[in-house]
Each structure stands twice: as structure tokens, then as C-alpha cells.
VODOTI-917302 format. One record per residue: residue in one letter; y, x, z of N, C-alpha, C in turn. Coordinates in steps of 0.001 Angstrom, whole numbers, plus 500000, padded with zeros to 6 digits. Last residue first. Layout:
BEGIN
AYXZYXZYXZ;...
This chain:
BEGIN
G473480538132467696474795538055467867474715539608468677;S470940537787467202471647538362466303473349537834466512;S470063536970469988469541538673469393469854538873467975;I471158534224470073471465535674471309470660537003470885;A469785532897467928471005532963468122471407534186468898;S467167533292468793467232533826467374468785534172466952;W466870532088470848466619533762470556467028533832469464;T467133528968470238467876530193471011467718531770470679;K465493528932468554466460528582468123467783529337468750;Y462731528917469626463107530128468705464708529797468232;A463389528172473011462525527977472001463664528819471157;G464488526710474915465828526811474158464660527018473044;S462551528385477064463539527704477103464543527687475588;L459052528956476311460596529519476112461540528123476139;N456878527533478810457888527786477820459110528382477400;K454323530107479762455659529692480158456153529129478760;C450992529804481446451953529701480001453254530004480907;Q447624530085481998448601530515482478449869530690481451;F444756528188480948445943529040480774446706529233481718;G443259525833481170443352527062482433443833528025481658;N443657523818479883442504524209479343442344525442480620;Q445781522490481128444878521834481436443860522590480733;M447320524444479857447594524616481408446235523753481694;L447663524205477263447176525429477382446852525207478868;I448696521117476591447059521714475936446796522669476998;R451084522302478044450184521339478638448987521151478160;C451966523815475767451880524826477202450727523527478324;A452214522003473772451328523271473686450995523765474956;N454628520797474453453205520178474477451896521353474573;Y456739522624474828456015522035475777454844521085475909;S456383523068471887456046524381472877455735523417473822;R457666520882470964456287521128471065455310522260470857;Q460675521203472109459537520295472788457803520723471897;G461841523678471366461257523892472812460180522243472761;S462285524229468653463524523873469863463033523906470821;Q460480525891467343461730525466467295462728525514468092;C458459527178470208458474526642468738459886526632468065;Y456369529241472075457764529089471780457386528078470420;V455105530680475192454901530203474000456068529564474124;I453751533139476786455271532645476588454743531942474838;L450653533628479592451404533420478112452739532793477947;P449618536710481141450206535433480792450944535178479273;K446256537407480121447666537564480310448651536409480318;D443675536593480153443696537717480963445316537710481239;R443004535211478382443138534176479430443498535321480400;P443696534960474955443612536134475630443869535181477137;I442883533307472170444401533162472826443519534131474085;E440813532129470659441664533271469850443118533565471186;S439914530032471671439439531131471779439973532550471192;L441740528048470588441939528303472362441149529464472539;R441581526467468480442045528103468352442296528666469698;G441631523767468576440850524715467812440258526085467943;R444303523364469865443161523077470739441660523789469730;L445220524337467773445777524764468629444071524541469820;E446530522890464977445462523576464955444906524152466618;N448986521965465746448027520925465311446852521595465426;L450614524248465859449979523010467461449085522484467178;P449796527016464824450581526114464469449841524814465238;I450154530016465809448812528932465980449281527964465443;H450567533445465865450895532137465360449901531148465339;K451658535947467995450752535279467623451236534063466901;S454399538194468015453884537076468504452720536230467204;T455767540307467788454817540874468371453834539199468359;P459027539131467621458016540562466881457136540176467527;I459448535774466437460169536546467278458997537731467539;F460548534914462899459552535246463754460170536227464968;G461105533599459958461557534443460823460644533994462054;K460224532196457835462055532193457975462263532912459207;E457808531288458286458057532488456917459241532988457096;R457702529637460519457447531128460528457697531911459523;E458436527268458867459168527340459592458715529225460156;D455852527510457197457182527450456421458420527899457495;E453807526320459240453637527547458342455159528508457900;D455176525633462297454420525269461284454507526631460357;R454316526710465774455498526263464816454819526158463420;V453939528627467636453331527263467480454028526755466300;D453214531344469053454453530673467996453012529349467580;L453157533209471920452331532356470780453550531489470223;L452700536305472993453647535803472696452738534699471764;F451595537770476480451136537492475180452097536243474090;S452482540174477938452503538810477577451985538827476596;P452146542536480664452559542454479303452442541056479250;S455261541788483567453662542129482953453662541784481990;N457979541606483672457179542491484177456046542877483682;E460312540752481369459319540137481715458055541647482319;A462834541116479562462384541530481121460862541180481902;A462704539995477254462569541369476999461897542019478465;L463577537553478273462387538068477503461545539164477709;D465543536724479046464918537541480269463499537802479609;N466804535097477385467547536515477602466710537399478815;P465464533048476899465279534209475958465675535495475945;H463538531801480000464657532156479207464822533200478290;L460765529712480663461432531008480771462832531084479722;I459332527673482510459978527865481479460708529269482037;Q456277525548483455456972526788484155457901527124482300;V455442522015483694455644523373483204456350524277483793;L455393520968486035454197520017484809454231521515483477;N456431520561488187455681521681488109454744521570486769;Q458729518937488599457834518630488864456190519397488727;E460803520809487693460746520512489110459458519999489334;V460155520557484756460175522017485823459995521491486801;N460552517705484274459543518410483863458937519775484730;Q463563517784484676462447517190485587461418517727485679;A464645518831482472464605519508484186463829519117484984;I463266516985480960463450518147480627463545519547481960;M465146514741481353463582514668481325463093516339481576;G467705515563481097467322515493482650465796515242482670;A467842515968478565468134516814479238467778516770480375;L467139513041477814466404514768477150466671515344478387;N469762511866478386468530512150478962467599512992478791;V471384513197476817471373513510478425470089513041478844;P470365513289474047470130514124474812470336514422475678;D468480509544474470470085510368473928469830511970474369;K466265508040473114466455509251473786467734510121473760;A466819507271470961466113506216471545466565507211472943;S470075508959469404468150508382469718467923507800471081;S473085507920468306472425508093469648470813508255468834;F474839506612465998475221506789467088474219508250467885;P472683505266463771474566506280463243475037507054464837;P471087504110465405470669505421464728472148506192464096;A472260503903468760471612503135467099471675504145466239;Y472925503575471937472064503697470921471995502728469729;C474483504280475390474751503583473460473822503755472607;L472222504434477690473316505005477273473429504663475883;E471450504404480980471285503482479674472321503769478871;L469650506854482737471028506367482228470995505368481164;D467182508309483703467767506646484099468624505934483168;T467680510787483636466334510070482524466426507966482433;L469446511020485468470461511581483938469254510278483020;D468745510483487662469107509835487553469379510043485774;D466891513722488018465887512341487959467160511226487106;I469071515219488210468679515390487243467640513882486899;T471822513180490336470853514028490143469867514569488628;L475534512808490524473821512098490585472980513108490033;G477578512699492145476681513342492731475253512647492289;A479870511927490311479500510712491272478336511529492089;Y480410514398489057481486513921490288480681512383490914;I478296514304487958478162515700488332479182515370490214;A478216512200485917477062512548486532477618513735487660;T480915513141484186480778511893485387479648512116486041;A479667515092483249480864515443484393481237514289484887;I477562514209481606477481515058482326478673514765483520;V479729512366479840478797511741480736478218512754481865;D481020515017478695481663513362479455480788512722480371;I479237515793477039479388516211478197480691515706478897;R478538513484475035477621513892476134477901515042477238;K480983513351473876480468512355474888479439512422475506;D481314516145472564482525515535473589481664514395474871;V479252516178470604479443517028471979479795516612473428;G479089514957468476478994514391469502478501515532470661;D478699517619466093478713516111466041478383515707467237;A478257520213465811479107519832465032479339518097464977;G478206522395469206477359520812468027478511521141467002;V477481523323472552477752523354470945477138522567470084;A477960522503475652477249522190474698478159522828473716;Q476689522519479211477498523474478213476538522751476958;A477177521876482807476475521556481464477333522405480198;G475818522190486468476446521836484672476266521661483715;L474759520713487932475868522110488599476447522290487468;I473303518284489544474025518413488413474603519311488700;K470671518113492347471842517977491570472010518744490475;R468326519040493236468314518104491949469808517603491402;T467846520396495355468656519336495459468395517885494165;E466175522820494758466722522238496111466678520160496108;P467446523215491736466075523003492452466125522068493848;Q470603522683491062470048522681491342468752522368492499;E470878522840486905470578522249488072470584522807489204;I472563522524483811472091523430485194472062522755486201;L471485522415480410471843521949481740471230522688482871;T472902522713476906471877523494478448472493522854479621;F472009522982473456472587521966474846471768522967476087;S473400522515470640472583523318471356472829523299472849;M472338520108468016473181520718468761472973521864469945;S471956519439464702471363519787465522472502520782466736;C472862516230463001472978518072463009472536518159464635;A472453513833460507472051513856462204472666515421461806;G473211512862458175474177513080458805473646513820460227;P470782509469458156471582510791457433472848511180458390;Y468410509434460312470191508696460249470357509495459061;Y466332510784461845465846509541460331467596509120459787;S467457511845463998467134512913463026466860512030461586;A469750510232465300468642510040465439468112511128463798;H472695512332466731472232511091466473470822511133465883;S472294515423467129473622514333467364473272512591467566;S469418516236468372469830515525467382471298514911467840;P468818518497471028468784517399470279470026517455468878;H467691521892471894468593521376470861468261519832470073;L467982523082475529467111522215474108468403521971473118;F467647524695478080468372524592477032467608523871476078;V468338524378481732466964524185480951468291524487479238;S468740526602484796469097526400483779467556525927482501;Q468867526244488222467708526371486920468728525980485774;S470327528254491056470110526888489899468985527185489346;E471713529017494030470287528883493682470851527874492130;I474218530978494617474087529477494893472674529632493754;G475651533347494961474579533380495218473840531798495456;L478123533716493248478161533333494524476566532740495082;R476820535031491146478027535518491420478054535002493241;N475576532931490042474886534551490278475504534957491177;L477244531028489201476598530355490348475851531642490726;T478560532266487114479492531990488713478249531776489894;K477129532315485188477724533649485703478211533622487457;E476071529971484635475259530802485303476134531871485892;N478928527696485846477954527917484664476948528857485507;A480068524177486873479777525877487027478827526247485867;G481391521357484490481293522161486405481039523660486450;T481714521737481230482237521258482250481080521637483865;V482657522062478134481955522760479259482163521873480331;A481733522885474250482332522037476111481905522129476969;A482516523781471130482673523793472272482947522814473401;T482546522226467929482666521744469094481958522389469937;L482339523587464263481588523499465484482697522993466458;G483654524084462616482632523088461905482481522804463472;F486238525825463635486128525557462136485319524597462124;V486084524757467246486124526219466365485569526132464641;R487688522730469677487158522986467936486982524354467356;L486923522267473104487738522007471366486831522959470152;I487124521490476582486614521303475242487391521708474416;A486287521517479903486998521893478530486130521638477726;T486471520753483178486244520184481979486509520393481180;G486462521604486077486548523014485314486240522354483497;L486785520198488197485052520470487476485394521466486057;S488512519980491101487920520413489531486997520598489066;G489613517908493349488804519366493274488715519167491558;K490685515412494714489159516144495007489065517822494593;Y493333514913496116492839514766494537491463516192495679;H494560511503497307494067513126497575492829513412496324;S496281509095498794495735509658497056495570511118497847;D497479506765500414497163507629500770496251508158499319;I501318505990499462499464505662499218498698506942499959;G503643506475499861502881506303501231501538505616501041;C505130507842497794505732506470498486504738506252499386;I504003510536498313505663510551498526505696508813498895;V501299509906497071501960510342498732502775510081498693;D502425509186494131501477508208495590501666508490497249;A503115511473493161504186510539493785503287508921494626;V500715513466493650502022513533494512502671512277494537;I498778511646492107498712511721493610499698512295493823;R500152511665489474500201510647490084499758510827491493;G499976514734488792501125514250489352501133512543489955;Q497390515252489217497464516075490227499011515107490250;R496840514230486745496188513692487617497008513686489045;N497784516109485072497972514632484841497898513631485852;A496208518362485453497711518897486243498225516893485976;P493842517801485067493856517652486192495423517648486715;G494884517828481668494055516973482571493918516532484214;A495353520376481268496443519441481426495702517963481941;L494572523248483548494361522279482012495395521033482753;P493640526084485029495238525588483781494493524582483367;I492794526438487921492102525944487098493242525186485935;V492241528667490291493259528196489142492260527814488296;G490836528306493408490657528918492496491711528053491242;S487488527730495622489024527894495338489434528839494133;E484274526622495947485396527862495671487040527636494958;G482927524787495223483434524768496404484655525939496573;T481033524432493066480879525310494021481651525782495401;V482000521723492144480333522458492402480520523396493398;L484429521524492051483678520421492733482555520938492828;H486800524022493581485666523546492816484679522189493187;S490059523650494868488810524170495126487799523566493721;T493319524837493737492177524071494166491198524034494101;E496436526759493536495197526760493496494026525301494210;I498994526136491015498100526012492955496896526500492602;C500350526373488696500846527405490069499905526877491152;D499326524024487151498552525821486445499474526327487762;G499719521241489369499218522037488297498708523604487835;L501919521175492063501072520960491323500682521657490010;A503489521154495459502850521596494496501646521139493401;F505986520017497683504758519554496896504256520769495642;I507530519552500707507146520821499213505831520150498877;S507246518626503714508250517850502580508129518916501215;Q505633520225504728504934518721504351505936518359503807;D504555523392503798505890523183503932505740521607504049;G502157524187503207502108524684503951503724523893504769;T502497521772500421502153523065500818502269523451502198;R500010518965499485500988519478500296501282521506500067;L498190517640498053498871518408497232500323518819497787;Q496581516504499549497774516167498887498449516396498248;S494880518487500359493776517524499461494673516267498683;D497106521413500374496298520691500374495483519168500048;V498060524451498722497887523384498871496737522756499522;K499027527779497303497953527132498460498353525646498892;I499406529297494339499924528048495486499199527381496579;G497768531465493103498320530483493274498609529905494537;G495846533933493770497329534112493355498281532527492899;R493404533596494968493213533962493700494975533461493371;A494148533315497412493750534638497394493518534670495659;G497387531508497632496010531557497952495487532834497472;I500420531600499648499467531666498350498605532212498959;E502611529421501526501490530467501453501061530715500030;L506176530073501257505047529296500852504130530159500838;G508570532297500870507718531936502251506535530745502468;A510253531857499073510566531058500157509516530915501149;D509313533680497408510385533684497607510811532710498806;V506689532307496553506881533525497427507899533877498049;A507841529839494922507170530067496342507137530867496805;L509112531178493069509809529969494100509438530334495111;S506857532494491901507845533506492094508785532596493896;T504503531546490353504623531478492188505908532086492949;E502752530861488308504540530727488743504666530787489644;P499287532215487431500279530929488229501593531346488764;R499147533632484664499033533408485777499918533083486304;V496240533555481580497989533076482354498103533024483920;G495397535111478782495101534436480001496295534008480592;I495566536516476431494506536946477311494550535778478082;N497192536359473627496669535517474929495712535660475601;F499063537382471369498332537721472714498332537095473805;L499125537666468085498857537076468945498655537150470540;V500788539874465457499502539601466631499690538540467418;F501152540537462227501136539930462881499974539584464260;D499855542807460453501665542369460513502029541730461508;A497659545188462163498431543934461652499609543658461583;E494617547403462453496255546991462046496569545535461606;I493117548483464991493080547617463975494905547242463880;K491000550906465465492522550946465538492567549746464191;E488525551640468572488834551129467140490928550866467020;G488539552959470946488791553813469912489060553416468271;S487160551800473121486101552190472112486774553131471292;K489599550452473667488835551383474344487752551737473977;T491909550085470814490682549381472232490407550525472336;F495058549816469872493833550751469736493154549696470760;A496571548176466317496303547977467997495028549182468485;A499649548465465112498125548971465045497811548729467067;I502274546845463054501455547173464132499850547391464407;G503994547113460416503412546403460827503200546830462499;D505046549142458246505168547508458049504026546808458867;E504780551359460108505966551413458989506311549691458520;L504088550009463111503897551287461874504976550685460871;P504390550958466941504314550222465565504212551210464635;E500958550457468995502124551133468158502613550915467283;F499149549790472026499686549285470451500938550307470156;G496220549863474209497394549559473665498135549900472191;T493728548813474771494320549835475478496212549710475368;V491971545694474229492972546339474175493209547776474753;P487931545615475205489308545825475589490660546212474822;D485461544596474205486581546729473680487864545455474134;N483837542813473797483576544016474878484270545613474638;L484204542865470069483880542049471689483520543341472595;Y485977542311467506485225543195468456485512542450469712;L485152540601464589485310540012466356485064541444466961;N487030539117462009486445540260462355486333539992463741;V486117535544460555487081536376461336485992537800461776;G484906534339458178485935535589458026486540536432458952;N483384532084459012484524531941458429485815532885458413;K481354533408459902480945533220458774482498532948458424;I482216534396462057482158535489461268482130534564459589;L482729532057463663483684532721463423483208533627462624;E480073531082463646480922530043463072481899531141463053;E478898532926465781478430533003464109479271531998463139;E480278532428467627480654533747467393480134533837465586;I479043529831468172480162529773467874480931531272467556;R476506530442468752476564529820467685478324529756467528;A476679532033471401476299532645469903476662531698468993;V477506530702473419478561531368472708478387532001471383;M474749530025475087475353529087474416476630529527472767;E474206532470475688473546532093474843473923530440474140;S476456533189477626476030533860476472475006533274475557;D478028530384479105477029531358479268476831531524477859;L481513529468479232480439529310478602479486530780479167;P484182530866479903483428529838481050482150529192480011;A484789532572477978484136532826479037483304531825479850;L484992532807474616484684531652475849484227531946477051;V482773535493473672484217534966473320483733533716474743;H481066538377475036481413537165474591483072536256474663;P482214540385477102480757540895476149480738539303475107;N485698541037477019484663540286477832483450540569476716;S488125541159475000487535542539476268486112542040477087;E488064540664472089488211540287473131487703540843474321;I490706540422468963489759541004470091489603540128471373;L490107539320465559490231538776467329489729540063468406;S491085538723462606490860539552463498490977539137465289;L491707538444459174491939537380460564490903538639461825;K493716538487456325492792538882457002492590538292458868;V494432536805453408494997536589454987493514537354456256;D494778534963451064493753535893451869493967536572452882;A494981531399451178495800533041450841495037534205451507;S494777529046451846494652529333449727495125530623450001;A495022528544454536493699528430453706493833528899452190;F497002529208456374496534530750455402495467529940454338;R496588527642457986497740527636457508497700528314456508;H493672527597458785494048526326458190495466526201457462;K493473530182460141492890529877458701492977529009458306;F495503529790462501495924530902460950495405530604459743;Q493249527644463361494652526980463116495321528119461950;E491581529609464493491408528988463603492111527786462836;I493539530722465958492442531673465178492032531025463784;M493807528853467784494572530024466964494222530505466095;E491434528426468988491969527389468600493150528489467547;L490604530990470460490248530359469329490704529346468553;G493343530979472034492869532091471042492140531745469874;I492646528989473627493822528959473273493757530332471825;F490205529993474800490230528523474393491656528276473401;G489506533028474326489527532046475597489881531169474636;G489835536090473670489083534976472975488848533983474094;G492279538036472847492113537114473528491158536165473166;V494828538925470324493730538949471492493727538442472487;V494433538193466622494545537455467958494082538503469018;L496087539037463836495048539837464848495343538999466567;V496588539125460612496354538409461791495423539275462738;N497853540853457456496225540942458653496887540308460153;K499801539320456142498177540229455583497148540255456635;P501966537463456092500988538193457265499918537904456278;R504815536426455134503425535435455139502448536853455447;R507638535950456587507119536391455477505768536812456230;S508508533932457564509453534248456783508988535354455737;S506699531916458537507597531415457203508790532916456579;L505883533746460676504834533203459751505786532888458536;K508539533627462478508103534432461682506785534203460825;E508506530612462903509473531299461875509683532435461480;I506365530012464279506654529294463069507639530430462125;I506809531548466710505746531899465851505649531214464248;A509469530604467166509339531577467093508149531876466101;D508145527948468321509205527793466802509388529499466332;M506403528363470072505552527872468609506854528070467770;D508248529270471868506745530497471683506809529774470234;H509439527094472353509991528082472224509225529107470934;I507645525310473721507573524861471908508897525980471707;D504910527619475157505839526395475128506021526107473376;R503119529565474784503001529036476229503619527493475815;L501971532203473243501982530933473031502174530330474452;S502965535449472371502445534591472939502463533145472635;F503464538082469929503715537243470156502884536168471656;I504812540897468485503569540439469542503987538926470243;G507103541710467008505498541046466187504342540885467179;P508259544032468744508273543397467810507616542882467368;L506625545187472030506998545165470294507204544031469754;D505574545043474679507013544417473664507546544838473104;I503306546782474803502953545168474706504223544809474680;G503213549659474570503360548962473322503834547251473540;K500389550362476987501662550727475844501951549636474868;I500456548002479180499864548527478266500646548829477759;A500919545976481696501456546908481668500739548275480516;P499882542257480366499660543832481390500011545027480611;R500832539436480555501277540510480235501030542107480715;I499678536188480527499365537560481434499800538387480481;P502022533774480473501174534661479987501066536002480585;T502872531348483505502922532186482876502038533173481731;A502692528221484351501865529576484462502707529692483457;G504681525797486228503228525727485410502865527886485831;P505646524307488172506674525610487063505292525980486552;S506525522556489906505811522475488865505859523333487882;L506812521383493290507180522712492334505780522416491201;V509004518955494809508093519508494327508000520439492983;L510737518135497782510800518781496676509192519037496658;V512382515713499059511213516020499060511082516985497385;D515079515578500038514487515431500832512920515408500343;F517412517981498599516253517035498671515754516570499977;Y520230519268496961519934519102497937518702517863497839;E521441521768494816521127519999494837520061520367496158;E524204524058493963523035523535494751522749522249494506;F524904526427491476525342525179492295523866524789492958;E526083528280488984524779528243490085525611527244490360;K526705529116484938526787529068486539525954528137487604;G526240529728482511525790530732483840526371530126485095;S525577527878480438526895527949481014527318529835482214;E522886527918479953524079527968479080525208528420479474;R521373527850482865521502528747481317522083529026480103;D522816527198485999523015526663484300522565527532483344;K520416527702488688521368528758487653521418527654486494;V520702526546491763519724525949490495521138526845489465;T518903526656494801520117527028494160519703526976492316;V517825523723496896517677524497495820519091524900494980;F517559522499500448518417522632498919518102523510498014;K517048522581503141516607521209502053517878521504501083;E517359524063505066519019523393504706518120522011503553;E515264525115504951515504524734506941516867523849506138;R514916526043502699513654525224503468513851524680504455;N515963526727499551516362527082500764515535525461501986;I514990528319496848514683527236498119515062527958499651;S516266529665494101515553529974494894515589528808496052;L516637529596491167516670530000491601516023530247492836;V515841527441488315515750527165489987515610528451490512;E517422526878485359516353527571486303516687527370487725;S517988525264482871518844525333484144517435525814485227;N517339523910480333517929525100480366518487525182481705;I517986520119481155517134521119481009517696522876481236;H517869518177484024519140518983483661518084520069482601;V517442514520484202516867515552484088517889516525483868;N516836511490486003518303512306486430517547513693485932;I515998509072485445515956510495486046516307511302485626;N515382506580484825516382506499485563516306507561486170;F513630505664482764512701505522484051513902505643484798;R514939504876480319513356504021480559513335504507481632;K517379506888480089517050505145479924515523504310480370;L515803509080480979517114508913481793517586507426481198;L514292510006479474513562509784480550515079508977481347;S515834510034476908514965508626476774514398508620478372;E517232512250477449518032511266477443516841509715477800;P515393514284478004515847514003478839517003512892478815;T512327512770476348513892514158475648514862513655477496;H509240513312475452510205512408476520511345513403475962;V507321514500473781506920513427474573508403512291474887;L507135515681470880508236515713471953508118514718472445;L505586516223468850504942516669470003505669516345470881;K506692514563466678505334514163467465504950515112468662;Q508088516399465699508952515397466862507660515154467378;R507057518166463928507423518996464767507697517681466059;D504874517024461879505949516480462400506078517116463730;A502158517859461184503422518297460777504343518003460972;I499186519072462651500503517740463223501851518698462295;E498296520918461055497563519670461343498370518865461660;G499858523466461148499726522414459235499277521106460247;G499403525698462682498345526073461624499086524315460426;I501452524606464572501369526134464196500867525978462666;H500297522207465488501735522301464475502171523930463801;Y498011523230466998498135522460465950499057522036464803;P499276524402469218498209525404467780498667524311466576;L500516522499470705501470523576469919500556524068468800;G499193520298471644499423520216470446499986521129469666;C499014521121474049498090521223474045497945520932472096;N502190519749474845501527521872475438500355521683474293;A503577518063474378502403517829474668501988519515474187;F506619517501476613506531517986475091504549518411475669;S509153517532478323507966517058478347507435516893476696;V511921518905478296511030518775479412509982518048479424;Y512867521919476535512311520494476347511240520239477815;G514396524539477045514691523619476675514170522023476521;G513628525489480585513281525648478908514079524362478598;R513809524835482836513703526148482658514317526270481279;E514300521687484514513557522353483779514222523720482885;F514493519772487315515242520671486348513390521663485656;M515099515863487804514129517225487428515138518216487160;V515748514234490505516436515069489719515089516048488979;I515709510743491281515027511675490625515537512559490450;E516265508277494357516835509395493206516423510130492901;V514520504873494926514570506795495021515356507850493939;K514496502716494176515473502935494653515720504560494497;E511729502049492888512777502019491660514169501966492430;N509296503398493151510150502881493709511251503093492492;L506777503620491209506458502901492703507767502680493358;R507726504084489181507185502915489110507182502442490348;R508941506383489741509688505492489920508904504239489626;L506241507758490040507450507616491007508149507073491012;R505720508299487336504651507824488150505808507187489510;A507616510194486520507483508414486365506681507450486981;A507488512395488499508884511405487804508286510132487555;V504652513194487500505050512937489415506332511807488808;N504944513576484930504008512268485786504147512179486585;A506758515977485111506866514490484660505948512884484714;G505103517700486340506182517549486842506992515842486068;G502673517955484915502914517742486144503593517002486352;A503465518295481521502281517494482461502640516892483696;V507205518901481801505938519303480697504682517986481384;G508976520209484075508600519180483354507041519285482748;G510285521449486952509095521971486282508739520639485294;V510933520667489853511114521761489294509927522156488199;I512464517412491367511155518210490839511778519495489970;V513392516291494229513816517295493300512960517866492607;V514130512645495311513273513973495215513856514407494042;K515941510932497902516172512347497100514835513052496863;K514964509691500129516454509334499157516453509852498212;I512620508634501864512966509534501081514522508994500074;S512034506860504030513166506706504376513714508198502936;N510225503566503567509749505078502959511699505590503036;A509470501120503387510427501488504271511143503051504587;S507855500864501543508884499838501464509588500526502425;N504410502035501099505489501958502193506904501976501675;I502120500350499119503921501181499224504118501032500118;M498527500842499984499660499873499862501334500717499969;
């Protein structure tokens, strides 16, 4: 219930875009009388930050489509007093005012508040390496950055484009550079300091994305951080740790962001271990009259409980609503984030939710992953395509810890279902029972989500043991590899040293299989090899099913 007797008369918001603008709009809908003042350091108060790459690439042709609100529209619709190009320099917590500098006139003034909301966002990481500030090295954070990039690309078409950073923004921009220069011979290169792109995904899942990048002409430099830049007569040279020299006439440097916390630090507010402003579940800082939200704060991960910075638009929007609620006396709480994210890379989509194996292993959280390659919809209906899918669960509780998917179609809705299941505390057994939409153009009678639950359930019920492809070479005892695919599949490639017995012939050829060695069985995607394992186990053999089967093994082996 809204507290109509609220004594708060003025709320000052630092920063617009997703978080601050949502606080302001929700606050006005809840309280018509409170004075709302917003300060934005840049020239745009509310814009579609996630759409910036797609305007650079030309998919979003109209720049105005990115501008959600202007100071004038916010004043007319919500009676919010917005100051753009206005930088908040300091916070006086005792007397409750901020000092603001008008960046156009240079004048400074003070603005008093009853409640202060900090939503300054995050800034691109720019490490202290040689040449990082050379002209021609850009980052992408806001409209000004976008305009500068477009101006540079329009003034002279580049021949060599280099992106440093294989995260979400880096891959979106690689795709959009390809789209912008589709009819021109422009060389695209990507440098990533980690062993693979897209750090939130595990290596088995990223292999297809890296194949897609290479297929589209992108030169990949992985596990090889940039050590410096040098100017050339007609561009820039980037140097990596391994000694590579990559020449470019345009460089986008986006290796990540760090929370913008300078105001909070100077005001004596507590900063968390991960570098973000520390807040409680109602997004209050240690000062009860100051809230913080968005990319500048630390929140807990809903799966691991670990505190961290999760710079995503969805959480920032929800946090804005919660801050406004709490200011108006509604008992709202932010429970944490799953880090659910998605992106398109040329013809593929990659999505993730929850925790990945790397994080769970680092934190010592027991987990079990299963890999599968289901079709996006009924395989007999035209247009079906295979997706790579991994589900991570906790053996003791059977709770779902995370999921990742890569494919050409249907990835988004499956990861959305898993994200909902994690939030609701469902188990792998619940996944098998979910009644999801089915018609041949959209899914199969056993949706990939159902199948993932069934496979994990089979493992937990000891109907089969599994081995991950990454662990194949690390098997301690000598093992016998058995390929149960059809002949035409084997002719296209197989795991070395494996013996070929098609599944349909297996029962009649059991004598060819040694009983004194552990068996590892594989097919193309995992289903037939599971059937083979059930036959073998009931005939006294010890065996493991290669999770994800030949598709996963070949993807990571080729990488």
C-alpha cells in the first residue's frame, strides 16, 4: 500500500537511461506531489543503450528510434525536471545536497534532496597499456560514443577493423561491422584475452559460436591479451602477449566495464568486494536516504549467493521500479540476479542463465552437467535445426543451477523457461513434467526443456553414467571407445581409436566388446548411445555415455 503521508518532498536522481529513468517514471505514477529532479552528465537522458550496435550496423536506420525520452517529454508527461549535460560533483550527506556543474556554462550550484538515487552506470575498462588513448581507438557506452564511431566510419571506410574483447558487445559489434560493410572487402579481427569468447558460457557451448565467427571471415586471436598499441602512418598496430601484430585503421576496445562509484566513494558510502556500491535488498546504501541501482551496484547471484556486478538492462529496469516503490512506502525487495543474457552472432543465437561450470567449480559447489543436441522443432517439419544445450543441476537437491544454449532458432524461449524454473526453485524432475507449447512448426512433443530434464533424471537415477567430452582424454584407466552411429555418419568423421558397431547390430555383436575395460559409448547427439548403454549395462558391461556425443566432441576438438 502506498504511504500517502510520506514526508518526502524532493527526490534527486543522478543518471538516467534504464535505471534512473525508471525510478523517475514509476515514482511519478505512485506520487503526483513529490518533486523529482534528474541530473544526467551526458546529453541524452533516456535512450535504448542495447540498440546502439544495431544503429552503427544500419539495422536500426532511424537514430531517433533510440531516443526513448527527452527532457521535454519527461517534463510534459511525468512532470520531471531533467538537467542534461549536468555533472554531479559531490554529495553532502549531512546537509543533504549535491553540488552540480553545468558542463556547458561551467557554473556550479547546489540541489537539496530528501532522497538521493544514484544511477551513474558503469564506465568502459581502459587499462594502462601503451597507446590506449591513440586517436582511432573507440569504446561504445552511450549515444556520444555511437555518434563518434559512425562519424569515423563514414568519413573513411576502413579496410581493417579490430575489436578487442569477445564479450557480448564485442560480438554484437563484429556482427554489425560485417552488416555495415557487407558489400565491401573489410577485414575483421577479434582479440580475446580468455581461452574462448563469451566468458559466461562454458567452452563446450562456445565452440559453435567461434566456428560461426570464422565462417563469416573473422580472424580470431584467443587467449592472447593486448599489450599495447602503436600509431602507423595509416592506422594503428595492436600487439598481443604472444607477439602478434595486428594492423587496423579502426579499433573498438570493449573488454568490459567497471562500476562508476566515484561519487559514492567520495561521500563515504560502502563499496563491496567486487567494486560496486553495496546495497541492501531494498537497494538502500548504508545511508538510509540514499539509494543506488543499475550497473554501479553489487547484487547477489540467485544461484551461488555470491556478490557481484551484473551490468544488464533487465535487472536495472526492475531495480528502478523497486526503488520507487520503497520511496513510496511499498515493501519491495530485489532478490538478486541470474545473469540471464542473449545475443545473436550472424546465423546463431547464444543464451545463458544461472551459473556456469567454471563458477561452480571455483566456489566448490557440486554440480552435474548434461549436454544434448535437440531440434528447434519437430525434425520432420521443414526448417528444423539442431541446437546445442547444456543443463547444470545439483545432484543432492536436483535443483537447476544454470543452462546455456546455442542454435539458429528456438534458443531464447528455452533459456527463458529455464530461467523461470531456477527462479521458482524447480528441479530437474519438474522439467520433465512441464507442459509446454507443442505443434510441429514450434517444438516437439518432448520439448528440449523436457529432454534436458529427462537426461539429467536418467543420470540421477543411475540409469546411465556420463562422461563429458572435455574429460575424454583424462580418463585414468584404458577405455574402449564404441561408436554406435550408422555407417554414413562414421564416414564423415569419428573419434580416433573407436570401434564401430551400429546400434541396430549391437545385440548380435556383444562378443566383440571387451568386458575387462570400461566402455565409453557415443553416437551423433547422445540418444542412441544412451540406448546402447542400457543394452550393455543389462548385459553386464560397465559403460559411460559420452554426453553431447560426437557433435560436442567434434566442436571442441576442432576449436
